[in-house]
C-alpha positions in Angstrom: 0.1 -0.1 0.3 1.3 3.4 -0.9 2.4 5.8 1.9 3.1 9.5 2.6 5.1 11.0 5.2 4.0 13.3 7.9 5.3 15.4 10.7 4.3 14.2 14.0 5.3 14.1 17.6 6.3 10.8 19.6 8.8 9.2 21.5 10.9 6.3 20.7 10.9 4.8 24.4 8.9 4.8 27.8 11.7 7.0 29.7 12.6 9.3 26.8 10.8 12.5 25.7 8.4 13.0 22.8 9.7 14.6 20.0 9.3 15.8 16.0 9.1 13.0 14.0 8.5 11.4 10.7 5.5 8.9 10.6 3.9 7.1 7.7 -0.1 7.9 7.0 -1.6 5.4 4.1 -2.7 6.9 0.9 -6.8 7.6 0.6 -8.5 4.6 0.2 -12.3 4.7 -1.1 -13.7 4.7 2.1 -11.3 6.8 3.7 -10.9 10.5 4.6 -7.7 12.8 5.4 -8.1 15.3 7.9 -5.9 18.1 8.3 -5.8 18.0 12.3 -6.3 21.3 13.6 -6.8 20.7 17.0 -5.5 17.7 19.3 -6.7 17.0 22.8 -4.3 15.6 25.3 -5.9 12.5 27.8 -4.0 11.2 30.9 -4.0 8.1 28.5 -1.7 9.3 26.2 0.9 9.9 29.3 0.3 6.5 30.2 1.2 4.8 26.7 3.9 7.0 26.3 5.3 5.9 29.5 4.6 1.9 29.1 2.6 2.5 32.3 -0.2 -0.4 31.2 2.5 -2.2 29.4 2.2 -3.1 25.7 3.3 0.0 24.2 5.0 -0.5 20.6 7.6 2.2 20.0 8.0 4.5 18.5 4.8 5.9 20.2 2.1 8.6 18.9 -0.4 9.3 21.2 -3.6 11.7 20.4 -7.1 10.3 20.6 -8.8 13.4 20.7 -8.6 14.7 17.1 -10.3 18.1 15.2 -9.5 18.9 12.0 -11.2 19.5 8.3 -11.7 17.0 5.9 -9.1 17.4 3.0 -9.4 14.4 0.6 -11.8 11.8 0.4 -11.8 8.3 -1.1 -14.2 7.2 -4.8 -16.8 5.3 -2.5 -17.1 8.4 0.5 -20.8 9.4 0.9 -21.1 10.6 4.5 -18.4 13.6 4.2 -17.0 16.1 1.4 -13.9 18.5 1.0 -13.7 21.1 3.5 -16.1 19.5 6.1 -15.1 20.0 10.0 -14.6 16.6 11.3 -13.4 14.4 14.5 -11.8 11.4 15.6 -12.0 10.0 18.6 -10.5 6.3 20.6 -11.4 3.8 17.7 -10.3 3.9 14.3 -12.0 0.7 13.3 -13.5 -2.8 14.6 -14.6 -6.1 13.4 -18.0 -4.7 12.4 -19.1 -8.0 12.8 -19.6 -9.4 16.4 -22.9 -8.9 18.5 -21.1 -6.0 20.4 -20.7 -4.2 17.1 -23.7 -5.2 15.5 -25.2 -3.6 18.6 -23.2 0.0 18.3 -20.7 -0.9 20.9 -18.0 -0.7 19.0 -15.7 0.2 22.0 -16.6 -3.3 23.6 -15.9 -5.0 20.3 -15.5 -8.9 21.0 -12.6 -9.1 18.9 -10.9 -6.4 19.7 -11.3 -3.3 17.8 -8.5 -0.9 16.5 -7.4 2.0 18.5 -6.4 5.6 17.5 -2.9 4.8 18.5 -1.2 1.7 19.6 -3.1 -0.9 17.9 -2.4 -3.2 15.4 -2.5 -1.0 11.9 -5.3 -3.5 9.1 -3.5 -2.1 6.5 0.4 -1.2 7.3 2.6 -3.3 9.3 2.8 -1.0 11.8 1.2 0.3 15.0 -1.4 2.7 14.7 -0.3 6.6 14.8 -2.5 9.2 16.7 -3.2 12.8 16.5 -0.1 14.2 17.4 0.3 14.7 14.0 -0.2 16.7 10.9 -3.1 14.5 9.3 -4.6 11.6 9.8 -6.8 9.0 7.2 -9.8 6.9 9.0 -12.5 5.3 7.6 -15.3 7.4 7.3 -17.5 5.0 9.6 -15.3 6.0 12.4 -15.1 9.5 11.2 -17.6 12.2 13.6 -19.4 15.8 12.8 -18.6 18.5 14.9 -21.2 20.9 15.5 -21.0 24.1 13.8 -21.6 26.5 16.6 -19.4 24.8 19.1 -15.8 26.7 20.0 -13.2 24.5 17.6 -10.6 25.0 20.2 -12.5 23.4 22.7 -14.0 20.5 21.2 -11.3 18.1 20.7 -11.6 17.0 24.9 -15.3 16.0 24.2 -13.9 12.8 21.9 -12.5 11.1 25.1 -13.2 13.0 28.6 -17.0 13.7 27.2 -18.1 10.3 25.8 -16.1 9.2 28.9 -18.7 10.4 31.0 -21.7 11.0 28.5 -21.8 7.4 28.0 -22.8 6.0 31.7 -25.1 9.0 32.4 -27.2 8.1 29.2 -27.1 4.4 29.7 -28.1 5.2 33.2 -31.0 6.8 32.0 -30.5 10.0 33.7 -32.8 12.9 33.2 -34.5 15.8 35.2 -35.5 13.7 38.2 -32.0 11.7 38.7 -29.2 12.9 41.7 -25.7 12.3 40.2 -23.0 12.4 42.2 -19.5 13.0 40.4 -16.1 11.9 42.4 -13.0 14.3 41.6 -12.9 17.5 39.8 -10.7 16.9 37.1 -10.8 16.2 33.7 -13.7 13.8 33.7 -15.3 15.0 36.7 -15.7 18.6 35.0 -17.2 17.4 31.7 -19.5 14.7 34.3 -21.1 18.0 35.7 -21.6 19.9 32.7 -23.2 16.8 30.9 -25.5 15.8 34.1 -26.5 18.9 34.7 -27.3 19.2 30.3 -29.3 16.6 31.2 -31.0 17.9 33.7 -30.1 16.2 37.0 -29.3 17.2 40.5 -25.7 17.3 40.7 -23.3 16.8 43.1 -19.8 16.7 44.1 -17.7 14.8 46.4 -14.0 16.0 46.9 -11.4 16.5 49.8 -10.9 20.3 48.7 -12.9 22.9 49.8 -11.6 25.3 47.7 -13.2 23.7 44.6 -16.7 24.4 45.6 -17.1 27.5 43.4 -15.8 26.4 40.3 -17.9 23.0 40.7 -20.8 25.4 41.1 -20.1 27.2 38.3 -20.0 24.2 36.2 -23.6 23.4 37.1 -23.1 21.7 40.0 -26.0 22.0 43.0 -23.6 21.3 46.1 -20.0 20.0 47.1 -20.1 17.7 49.6 -16.4 16.8 51.4 -15.4 13.3 51.5 -13.2 13.5 54.4 -16.3 15.2 56.4 -17.9 12.9 58.3 -21.2 14.3 59.3 -21.5 15.4 55.2 -21.1 12.1 54.2 -23.7 10.5 57.1 -26.1 12.8 55.5 -25.7 12.2 52.5 -26.5 8.4 53.1 -29.1 6.7 50.2 -28.9 10.2 48.5 -27.9 9.0 44.9 -29.0 7.4 42.0 -26.0 7.2 39.9 -22.4 8.1 41.3 -19.3 9.0 38.8 -16.4 8.3 40.0 -13.6 9.5 37.8 -10.7 9.3 40.2 -7.4 8.1 38.5 -6.0 6.0 41.1 -6.7 3.5 43.7 -9.2 5.0 46.6 -11.6 3.5 48.9 -15.3 3.6 47.2 -17.3 1.8 49.9 -17.7 5.4 51.6 -19.8 6.4 48.4 -21.6 2.9 47.7 -23.3 4.2 51.1 -24.5 7.6 49.6 -26.3 5.8 47.1 -30.0 4.7 47.1 -32.0 1.7 46.7 -31.0 0.0 43.1 -28.1 3.1 42.9 -25.0 2.4 40.7 -21.7 3.8 41.4 -19.8 4.0 38.0 -15.9 3.8 38.0 -14.5 5.6 34.4 -11.0 7.1 35.8 -9.4 4.3 37.6 -7.7 0.8 36.0 -6.1 -1.6 38.4 -6.6 -3.5 41.4 -7.8 -1.9 44.5 -6.6 -2.5 47.6 -9.6 -1.9 50.0 -11.7 -4.9 49.9 -15.3 -3.8 48.6 -17.8 -4.7 51.6 -20.7 -6.5 50.0 -23.4 -5.4 52.9 -24.7 -2.3 51.6 -24.9 -3.8 48.4 -26.8 -6.3 49.1 -29.1 -4.8 51.5 -30.1 -1.9 49.0 -29.9 -3.4 45.5 -26.5 -0.9 45.3 -24.4 -2.5 42.3 -20.4 -1.1 41.5 -20.1 -0.9 37.7 -17.1 0.3 35.4 -17.5 2.1 31.8 -15.1 3.0 28.8 -15.7 5.4 25.9 -19.1 4.7 23.4 -19.5 3.7 20.6 -19.4 6.0 17.1 -22.9 6.8 17.4 -23.5 7.7 20.6 -20.2 9.7 19.9 -22.3 11.5 17.7 -25.0 11.5 19.6 -22.8 13.0 22.7 -21.5 16.0 20.3 -24.9 16.8 18.8 -26.2 17.1 22.1 -23.0 19.0 23.3 -23.4 21.5 20.3 -27.4 21.7 21.5 -26.4 22.7 25.0 -23.3 24.4 23.9 -21.3 21.8 26.6 -17.5 22.3 26.4 -14.9 21.6 28.5 -12.8 24.1 30.3 -9.2 24.2 28.5 -5.7 25.8 28.5 -4.3 26.0 24.8 -0.2 24.4 24.2 1.9 24.4 21.3 2.9 20.9 20.4 6.5 21.7 21.4 5.3 22.2 25.0 4.1 18.5 25.4 6.9 17.4 27.7 6.0 20.1 30.1 1.8 19.6 30.0 2.9 15.6 30.3 4.5 16.6 34.3 1.7 19.4 35.0 -0.9 16.6 34.3 1.2 14.3 36.7 0.9 17.4 39.5 -2.8 18.1 38.5 -1.8 21.5 37.6 -4.5 22.1 34.5 -7.9 23.5 34.5 -9.0 21.6 33.0 -7.6 19.7 30.0 -4.8 20.4 27.7 -5.8 20.8 24.1 -2.6 21.1 21.5 -3.1 24.1 18.5 -1.5 21.9 15.8 -0.3 24.6 13.8 2.7 24.8 16.0 3.7 21.0 14.5 3.3 22.3 10.8 4.9 25.7 11.4 
């Protein structure tokens, strides 16, 4: 298959900085679109992959799965897009399309293994997939998303991961005007969970250990904040919530939060991958039919639904714009939680 070279930023090893490099993109195939990348969000998954925190990273690694740009080429069989359209690419660029999950528009749970935007097996080239820290990307039209024209393009990119990661469980558990939702943690995921849940009409609470975050949380739509280290506040919240979205990205004790669920309530983990040291106490679960669940991103259909919803409600993340050359410093700042609340790369800085 014919390829061409584009500039990108990636890393050659887990302990090496990201730097400029050239990567191969396939020439547009009949069902492909080529996207000139304008903005790319920065996700914690990018950092974990670059540093091989989850094992299995293939090098060179080029992260980035929150991609927004304009279409510059379309294949001969493309019917969904045309040159000049705004387009987005999230965490997936392909799946088997035939398994039970894919047939139900749940490509994120593809039983045969979906193709991630980066660090997956490329179906076309004998290499790993490369992400959005690059000038251009070529993707099958079925995994490309339409971007609402009314949204501020600079801030759209994080919706394609942080947005859909929080929208999907809120949608799955049927959150609406009568729902009482709590969010654990006010970070990149947490602030999106607050905004989207409020957009769905729910009463929204934030669990946090940091009293100073109350003003920010309420500005984003939270109705109240509960200090999770305050015994009286936690006691007063007992049995209150229908759904809790837990966005904390590290090991933590979830048992205190389970007590704040009402009968048939569910706590959904979206931020932490790994084992938890604190043993799960099942008595409150059994006596109240409470559940602990997990969720990742949504499928392509649901991701488009999320973008349209955010376009209708004018929901966008809080962002800080950076140049591509600042990515290594941005990673260090992410580790210190020194970002309010998502970094977005202006890809013009790579092309200049």
